[in-house]
Residue frames as qw, qx, qy, qz and C-alpha x, y, z in Angstrom:
[[0.506, 0.390, -0.016, 0.769, 49.97, 54.88, 62.58],
 [0.312, -0.607, -0.403, 0.610, 50.51, 57.62, 65.12],
 [0.222, 0.946, 0.236, -0.019, 49.70, 61.24, 64.41],
 [0.314, -0.786, 0.364, 0.390, 53.41, 62.15, 64.85],
 [0.526, -0.063, 0.711, 0.462, 54.41, 59.81, 62.01],
 [0.380, 0.709, 0.557, 0.208, 51.72, 61.25, 59.74],
 [0.035, -0.980, -0.016, 0.194, 52.86, 64.78, 60.54],
 [0.440, -0.551, 0.528, 0.473, 56.47, 63.86, 59.74],
 [0.515, 0.260, 0.703, 0.415, 55.42, 62.47, 56.34],
 [0.204, 0.828, 0.435, 0.288, 53.44, 65.62, 55.48],
 [0.485, -0.411, -0.091, 0.767, 56.22, 68.02, 56.32],
 [0.237, 0.941, 0.233, 0.061, 55.52, 71.65, 55.52],
 [0.698, 0.119, -0.039, 0.705, 58.82, 73.12, 54.33],
 [0.167, -0.870, -0.228, 0.404, 57.61, 76.67, 54.91],
 [0.322, 0.937, -0.124, -0.045, 59.98, 79.31, 53.66],
 [0.642, -0.547, 0.455, 0.285, 63.20, 77.40, 54.40],
 [0.711, 0.241, 0.475, 0.459, 63.88, 76.36, 50.75],
 [0.282, 0.891, 0.197, 0.296, 63.26, 79.93, 49.61],
 [0.350, -0.904, 0.236, 0.069, 65.62, 81.35, 52.24],
 [0.728, -0.279, 0.502, 0.375, 68.27, 78.83, 51.21],
 [0.596, 0.559, 0.411, 0.404, 67.79, 79.70, 47.54],
 [0.057, 0.981, 0.025, 0.186, 68.18, 83.39, 48.32],
 [0.564, -0.711, 0.361, 0.214, 71.32, 82.64, 50.34],
 [0.739, 0.090, 0.485, 0.459, 72.80, 80.86, 47.31],
 [0.380, 0.808, 0.270, 0.359, 72.00, 83.91, 45.18],
 [0.245, -0.958, 0.147, -0.016, 73.67, 86.26, 47.68],
 [0.699, -0.439, 0.457, 0.331, 76.73, 84.05, 47.81],
 [0.661, 0.412, 0.439, 0.447, 76.88, 83.98, 44.01],
 [0.143, 0.956, 0.110, 0.232, 76.66, 87.78, 43.97],
 [0.438, -0.834, 0.311, 0.126, 79.54, 88.11, 46.45],
 [0.755, -0.096, 0.505, 0.407, 81.60, 85.69, 44.36],
 [0.498, 0.714, 0.329, 0.366, 80.88, 87.82, 41.30],
 [0.112, -0.986, 0.097, -0.081, 82.10, 90.93, 43.11],
 [0.658, -0.553, 0.437, 0.266, 85.24, 89.07, 44.16],
 [0.724, 0.237, 0.482, 0.433, 85.96, 87.96, 40.58],
 [0.307, 0.882, 0.194, 0.300, 85.40, 91.46, 39.18],
 [0.300, -0.924, 0.238, 0.011, 87.67, 93.03, 41.80],
 [0.761, -0.295, 0.468, 0.340, 90.30, 90.36, 41.13],
 [0.625, 0.511, 0.378, 0.454, 90.31, 91.18, 37.43],
 [0.038, 0.977, 0.029, 0.207, 90.48, 94.89, 38.24],
 [0.545, -0.747, 0.351, 0.152, 93.44, 94.27, 40.56],
 [0.794, 0.022, 0.458, 0.399, 95.14, 92.15, 37.89],
 [0.490, 0.648, 0.319, 0.488, 94.89, 94.94, 35.33],
 [0.182, -0.981, -0.023, -0.058, 95.65, 97.85, 37.65],
 [0.372, -0.807, 0.418, 0.190, 99.20, 99.18, 37.71],
 [0.224, 0.564, -0.734, -0.306, 100.41, 97.34, 34.64],
 [0.948, 0.065, -0.081, -0.301, 99.75, 93.92, 33.27],
 [0.127, -0.552, 0.824, -0.032, 101.92, 91.05, 34.49],
 [0.535, 0.085, -0.798, -0.263, 101.84, 87.36, 33.61],
 [0.178, -0.122, -0.865, 0.453, 101.26, 86.38, 37.25],
 [0.301, 0.239, 0.326, -0.864, 98.39, 88.85, 37.54],
 [0.582, 0.198, -0.430, -0.661, 96.74, 87.54, 34.39],
 [0.456, 0.013, -0.890, -0.004, 97.08, 83.91, 35.55],
 [0.036, -0.192, -0.745, 0.637, 95.68, 84.71, 39.01],
 [0.409, 0.256, 0.087, -0.871, 92.84, 86.75, 37.53],
 [0.588, 0.148, -0.620, -0.498, 91.98, 84.01, 35.02],
 [0.329, -0.054, -0.913, 0.233, 92.10, 81.39, 37.78],
 [0.164, 0.215, 0.538, -0.798, 89.78, 83.48, 39.91],
 [0.542, 0.242, -0.185, -0.783, 87.34, 83.80, 37.02],
 [0.526, 0.091, -0.815, -0.227, 87.48, 80.04, 36.34],
 [0.150, -0.143, -0.850, 0.484, 86.73, 79.31, 40.01],
 [0.334, 0.248, 0.262, -0.871, 83.88, 81.80, 39.90],
 [0.574, 0.181, -0.490, -0.631, 82.43, 80.13, 36.82],
 [0.411, -0.022, -0.909, 0.065, 82.62, 76.71, 38.51],
 [0.025, 0.225, 0.680, -0.697, 80.91, 78.07, 41.60],
 [0.428, 0.232, -0.054, -0.872, 78.27, 79.77, 39.47],
 [0.560, 0.071, -0.708, -0.424, 77.41, 76.49, 37.71],
 [0.317, -0.139, -0.883, 0.316, 77.18, 74.59, 41.00],
 [0.120, 0.251, 0.473, -0.836, 75.10, 77.30, 42.66],
 [0.479, 0.158, -0.285, -0.816, 72.74, 77.61, 39.70],
 [0.504, -0.051, -0.841, -0.190, 72.08, 73.87, 39.81],
 [0.205, -0.245, -0.782, 0.535, 71.30, 74.08, 43.52],
 [0.254, 0.226, 0.161, -0.927, 69.05, 77.12, 43.05],
 [0.543, 0.058, -0.546, -0.636, 67.07, 75.23, 40.38],
 [0.436, -0.140, -0.883, 0.103, 66.76, 72.21, 42.68],
 [0.060, -0.271, -0.614, 0.739, 65.44, 74.39, 45.51],
 [0.352, 0.222, -0.054, -0.908, 62.96, 76.15, 43.22],
 [0.363, -0.053, -0.840, -0.400, 61.49, 72.87, 41.94],
 [0.681, -0.378, -0.041, -0.626, 58.12, 71.84, 43.33],
 [0.911, -0.207, -0.355, 0.015, 58.12, 69.37, 46.17],
 [0.646, -0.726, 0.178, 0.155, 60.68, 68.73, 48.84],
 [0.402, 0.790, -0.463, 0.000, 64.22, 69.56, 47.69],
 [0.936, -0.005, -0.273, 0.222, 66.82, 66.83, 47.80],
 [0.579, -0.742, 0.132, 0.311, 69.73, 67.17, 50.19],
 [0.293, 0.855, -0.416, -0.101, 72.94, 68.67, 48.84],
 [0.976, 0.072, -0.134, 0.154, 75.23, 65.82, 47.81],
 [0.631, -0.655, 0.162, 0.383, 78.65, 65.74, 49.49],
 [0.638, 0.093, 0.369, 0.669, 80.59, 65.90, 46.23],
 [0.160, 0.774, 0.316, 0.525, 78.76, 69.09, 45.19],
 [0.450, -0.891, -0.056, 0.020, 79.31, 70.58, 48.63],
 [0.718, -0.378, 0.256, 0.525, 83.01, 69.74, 48.42],
 [0.501, 0.393, 0.385, 0.668, 83.31, 71.20, 44.91],
 [0.071, -0.906, -0.257, -0.328, 81.54, 74.38, 46.03],
 [0.572, -0.786, 0.081, 0.219, 83.86, 74.80, 49.01],
 [0.701, -0.122, 0.340, 0.615, 86.94, 74.17, 46.85],
 [0.332, 0.645, 0.356, 0.589, 85.81, 76.75, 44.28],
 [0.271, -0.937, -0.145, -0.165, 85.18, 79.30, 47.02],
 [0.666, -0.629, 0.189, 0.354, 88.52, 78.73, 48.76],
 [0.650, 0.119, 0.383, 0.645, 90.46, 78.73, 45.46],
 [0.179, 0.801, 0.306, 0.483, 88.75, 81.95, 44.37],
 [0.421, -0.907, -0.003, 0.012, 89.61, 83.60, 47.70],
 [0.732, -0.379, 0.284, 0.490, 93.22, 82.41, 47.43],
 [0.526, 0.406, 0.378, 0.645, 93.56, 83.78, 43.89],
 [0.043, -0.910, -0.214, -0.354, 92.04, 87.10, 44.92],
 [0.583, -0.783, 0.098, 0.192, 94.36, 87.30, 47.94],
 [0.730, -0.067, 0.323, 0.599, 97.36, 86.56, 45.71],
 [0.339, 0.671, 0.315, 0.580, 96.40, 89.49, 43.52],
 [0.286, -0.938, -0.090, -0.171, 96.16, 91.86, 46.46],
 [0.684, -0.613, 0.235, 0.319, 99.50, 90.85, 47.94]]
């Protein structure tokens, strides 16, 4: 066995999992701010049915993103080498983010 193969097996992850975990936390925080501002925009200037639906949709998307992100943060904090993000979770995370942005934009317009 060559020394390169042994070094590849004993990979030192360094701080990369921690940086990724912190990035997930920052993204979750920005999603929280977006959801709070969306609810504020929905309630500002009178309550309308469309505003309530858009605000509730934004909060539902935020909750979905929060659950996905929390699962990923726990996976990154676990001892050992973290598993790769599965495509279906990545897709769900992107869809929650885009839907939350669309609901927030609908409230502003």
